[in-house]
C-alpha positions in Angstrom: 25.2 -9.8 -1.5 23.4 -6.4 -2.8 25.4 -3.3 -4.6 26.5 -2.1 -1.5 28.3 -5.0 0.4 25.4 -6.0 2.3 24.3 -9.6 2.7 20.7 -9.4 2.8 19.5 -12.8 5.0 16.8 -15.0 3.3 14.7 -14.7 6.2 14.1 -11.1 5.5 13.1 -11.3 1.7 9.1 -11.4 1.0 6.2 -8.8 0.8 6.2 -5.9 3.0 2.7 -4.5 3.1 4.1 -1.4 5.2 6.3 -0.8 2.0 3.0 -1.1 -0.4 0.4 0.8 1.2 2.5 3.6 3.0 5.5 3.6 0.3 6.9 7.5 0.9 6.4 6.9 4.7 7.6 3.9 5.1 10.6 4.9 2.9 11.3 7.9 4.9 11.0 5.7 8.3 13.3 3.4 6.6 16.3 5.6 5.6 15.6 4.5 1.9 14.6 6.7 -0.3 13.5 4.7 -3.9 9.7 4.7 -2.7 10.0 8.3 -3.4 9.6 7.5 -6.5 5.8 6.9 -6.3 5.6 10.9 -6.6 5.5 10.4 -10.2 1.9 10.3 -11.4 1.4 6.6 -13.4 4.8 5.8 -13.0 3.6 5.1 -9.1 1.3 2.5 -9.3 4.1 0.6 -10.6 6.5 1.1 -8.7 4.4 0.8 -5.4 4.5 -3.5 -6.2 8.2 -2.4 -6.6 8.2 -1.4 -2.9 6.2 -4.2 -1.5 8.1 -6.8 -3.1 11.8 -5.2 -2.4 11.0 -3.2 1.1 12.2 -5.3 3.1 15.9 -6.1 1.6 15.9 -2.0 1.3 15.7 -1.5 4.9 17.5 -4.3 6.2 20.3 -2.6 3.7 19.6 0.5 5.0 19.1 -0.3 9.0 21.2 -0.7 11.9 19.8 -3.9 12.8 21.2 -6.4 15.4 19.3 -9.4 14.3 16.7 -10.6 12.1 14.6 -10.6 14.8 14.7 -7.2 15.6 14.1 -6.2 12.2 11.1 -8.8 11.6 9.6 -6.9 14.8 10.0 -3.4 13.3 8.3 -4.3 9.9 5.6 -6.1 11.3 4.0 -3.1 12.8 4.2 -1.6 9.8 3.2 -5.1 8.2 -0.2 -4.6 10.2 -0.7 -0.9 9.6 -0.1 -1.9 5.6 -2.7 -5.4 5.9 -5.2 -2.9 7.6 -5.1 -0.4 5.3 -5.5 -2.5 2.4 -8.5 -4.1 3.8 -9.9 -0.8 4.1 -9.1 0.6 0.9 -10.6 -2.5 -0.9 -13.9 -2.3 1.7 -14.1 1.2 0.1 -13.5 0.6 -3.1 -16.1 -2.4 -2.9 -18.9 0.1 -1.7 -17.9 2.7 -3.8 -18.8 0.5 -7.1 -21.9 -1.2 -5.2 -23.1 2.6 -4.7 -22.5 3.6 -8.0 -24.4 0.5 -9.7 -27.6 1.4 -7.2 -27.5 4.6 -8.6 -27.0 3.4 -12.6 -30.0 0.6 -11.5 -32.6 3.6 -10.2 -31.7 5.6 -13.1 -32.3 2.6 -16.1 -35.3 1.5 -13.7 -36.9 4.7 -13.5 -36.8 5.7 -9.9 -36.3 9.1 -10.0 -39.3 11.1 -10.2 -37.8 15.0 -11.3 -41.8 15.8 -11.8 -42.9 15.4 -8.4 -44.5 18.8 -7.3 -46.2 19.2 -3.9 -47.5 22.8 -3.6 
C-alpha cells in the first residue's frame, strides 16, 4: 500500500523503459507528474533512473485500470518504445565515439595534409 492508500500489485512492480527514456512525456501521459523533475539539469540523470524503477507503481496509483492485464497492455507500448529508443541511443553513442576515435587517430598519425595546394 502506498501513501494514498492504493494497493500496488506485485505484478505491476518492475522496470519501465517508457518511464526511463520518455520520462516527461510518459509522466504526462500517465497523469503522474514526478517525472517532471527530470527538467532540472543535473538532477535529471539520477531522476530518470528513479522514474524507470518507480514508474509502474506511479502509473498504477494514478490510473483507472480495470485489472493488471489492462495496465500491462498499456505499459507494454511505452516499454517497447522506450527500449527501442534506448538501443538507438546506445548505437548513436557508440558511432559517435568511433567517429571521434577515427578523427583523433588520423590526426595523431598525420594523415591530414594541410599544405596540399593544387594550382
